[in-house]
C-alpha positions as CSV (number, residue, x, y, z in Angstrom):
1,M,60.8,85.9,-43.5
2,V,62.3,82.5,-44.4
3,L,61.8,79.6,-42.0
4,G,63.3,76.9,-43.7
5,P,66.7,77.0,-42.0
6,W,65.2,77.8,-38.7
7,I,63.1,74.9,-38.4
8,S,66.3,72.9,-39.5
9,L,68.4,73.6,-36.7
10,T,65.6,73.1,-35.0
11,L,65.6,69.7,-35.6
12,D,69.7,68.9,-36.3
13,A,69.4,70.5,-32.0
14,T,66.8,68.2,-30.9
15,L,67.9,64.8,-32.3
16,L,70.8,66.4,-31.4
17,G,69.4,66.0,-27.7
18,L,67.5,63.2,-28.4
19,E,70.7,61.5,-29.3
20,A,73.4,62.4,-26.9
21,Q,70.4,61.3,-23.6
22,S,70.6,58.0,-26.1
23,V,74.0,58.0,-25.2
24,I,74.2,59.0,-22.0
25,G,72.0,55.9,-20.8
26,M,74.9,53.2,-22.7
27,R,77.4,55.3,-20.7
28,L,75.1,55.2,-17.3
29,S,74.0,51.4,-18.4
30,Q,78.0,50.4,-18.4
31,I,78.9,52.3,-15.1
32,A,76.2,50.9,-13.7
33,M,77.1,46.9,-15.2
34,G,80.3,48.1,-13.8
35,Q,81.7,47.6,-17.3
36,G,83.0,51.7,-17.6
37,S,86.1,52.1,-17.2
38,P,88.2,56.1,-16.3
39,A,89.9,55.1,-19.5
40,E,85.4,55.5,-21.0
41,A,85.3,58.6,-18.3
42,Q,88.3,60.0,-18.9
43,L,87.6,60.2,-23.2
44,M,84.5,61.1,-22.3
45,V,86.6,64.7,-20.5
46,A,88.5,64.9,-23.1
47,E,85.4,64.7,-26.2
48,K,84.2,67.0,-24.7
49,M,86.7,69.9,-24.5
50,L,87.5,69.0,-27.9
51,A,83.6,69.4,-29.8
52,F,83.7,72.5,-27.3
53,M,87.1,74.0,-29.4
54,D,86.3,73.2,-32.3
55,A,82.8,74.7,-32.0
56,A,84.6,78.1,-30.6
57,T,86.5,78.0,-33.7
58,T,83.4,77.8,-36.0
59,V,82.0,80.8,-34.5
60,A,85.0,82.5,-34.6
61,A,85.4,81.8,-37.9
62,G,82.3,83.1,-39.4
63,G,80.5,79.8,-38.8
64,S,77.1,78.7,-37.9
65,A,75.6,77.1,-35.2
66,H,73.8,74.9,-37.4
67,K,77.2,74.0,-38.7
68,V,78.0,73.5,-34.9
69,V,75.1,71.3,-34.2
70,K,75.5,69.2,-37.1
71,S,79.5,68.5,-36.0
72,Y,77.7,67.8,-32.9
73,R,75.3,64.7,-33.9
74,R,78.8,63.5,-36.0
75,R,80.1,63.2,-32.6
76,V,77.3,61.9,-30.6
77,Q,76.0,59.3,-33.4
78,A,80.1,58.3,-34.2
79,N,79.5,57.9,-29.7
80,A,76.6,55.8,-29.8
81,R,78.2,53.5,-32.8
82,R,81.2,53.1,-30.4
83,L,79.5,52.3,-27.4
84,H,76.9,50.1,-28.5
85,L,79.5,48.0,-29.9
86,A,81.1,47.6,-27.2
């Protein structure tokens, strides 16, 4: 039994969870300080719908769970960079 791919997936999924919590914290901080905008809220919803569609397409085309998690991580990391600069 090869555990390498499972360990890699577990690590990436854990990092995704931590990174997502960081982005959520940044967004909540901005809202609490009155810096949130309706455009940001709309962007959050649109991003989630697009990410879900991409994930479903990846899985339907035979892609792996690891590929889906990596894609989500890229999106979350991009949001973190954008929010950190805002």
